[in-house]
N, C-alpha and C positions, 0 to 999 in steps of 0.2 A: 503494500498499500503504497505509495508516494501522500509525502505531504503539501498540502496546498497551497500557492502560490499565494503570500498574505497581500491583501490590496492597500494601496496608501488609504491613509486617513486624513481628513480634513481638519485643520484646528478649528475649534469654535469661533473665530474670527471669520474665516472662512465659509463656515456654515453660516453664521447669519448673515453674512454679506450675501450669500444666494437666497435664503430664504427670505428677507428681507428686501429683496430685489435691489441692491445697490452695487455700483460699481465699483473699480478698484478706487478711483476718487472720490468715492462718496455719494456720488450723485444717483439720483434715483433713474431706474430702467422701467420705460414705460410698455417695452413688448411684453406683448400679452398678459399684462395685468388685469384685463380685463373678464380673461377665462376664472380668476380667483375670487372675483367680486359677486357677492350674494345678492341675485336678484329676487326680492321676496316676492314679486308677482310669480315669477317661474317656479319658486316654490311652492305658492299656494296653490297653480295650477299643475303641479305633479310633472313640468317639464325639466325641471331640475331636479333629479335623486339624490346628487351626491351628500354625504355626511361628514365627511371631516373636514374639521375646521383648524384653524388656526385662531387663537386668542392673542391678539397685539397689543403693546404699552402695559405690560403687568411690571408693577413697580418692584425693582430687582430685589427686594428684600423679602420679598413673597414665597414660602416653604409650599412645597407639592401639598402637605397635610392644609395647610392655610387655605390653599386655592381650592384645593377639593370641599372645604367645609364651606367655601363660599359658593363653590358650586351647587351643593349638594343642600343649600338653602331652600331653592326652585326648584331643581333641576335632579333631584337622586332617582336613580333607575333610569335613565333618559340617554346615560351613555356606559359605551363598554371599554374605553380606551381611552387613557390619558397619561402624558408624558410633556413634563417641565422640565425641559435640560436645563445643566445647573453648570457654570463653571465653575469647578473646583478649586482654582487657585484663589479667588476673592470670595466663594462660599456662597455665591447670589445665583438667582436664575436669570437668565439673557434675554429677558423679556417679554417671550411668545411661550405658547404652551399649544399643544396637539391635543384635539380632543375629538374623537369618533361617536357621533349622536346615532343611537339605535334606529332612528325613522328621519326621513327629511321633514316629517309634519311638526317634531320638537324644535327643529332650525328655528321658528319664528317666536317662540316665546324665550328662546335660548338670545336670541337676536335682540327682544325688547330688553333683557334682563341686561345686558352687557355694552352693547354700541352705546359709545357718546357718554358712557358714565365713568366716575372715577373708581376704584376698588380705593374700599375706606381704611384699613388696617394702618397704613402709614399715610403721611403727610406728602402725596405725589402728584404734580399736578398730571401725570400720564392719565388720559383717556383711554378706554379700554375699545379696541374694535375688530371685528370679525372678518376672514375670508375664508376660502377653500384653501386647505392646505395644499401644497405639492408635496405629491408623493414621489 
């Protein structure tokens, strides 16, 4: 049995740049940005059935446990996957999380809970927003 060839891994800065849609100089990349935008009308009409979301602009001091508690206040049992990337160097999250909602019909109340709102545990000016995750 041969050993598999190890694949190169990206540092969190490179991953963040790709996930958040920034180029090498920090400028926003507009190409294909619309395909990740949530269109509530398409969701309501069952034209868009995607369920994996990215919550952006999470205050960096939130832990997984804290963020899950916030989500579970209104949305417990509506998701089956959650991942909050952590920068282990500074022990903070990187400002976004991935969550898979069980049904597209749950996205609208989820959207209403988080989009345009500040997460309250810390004194942060960050305003949460949602987009479809890039898989």
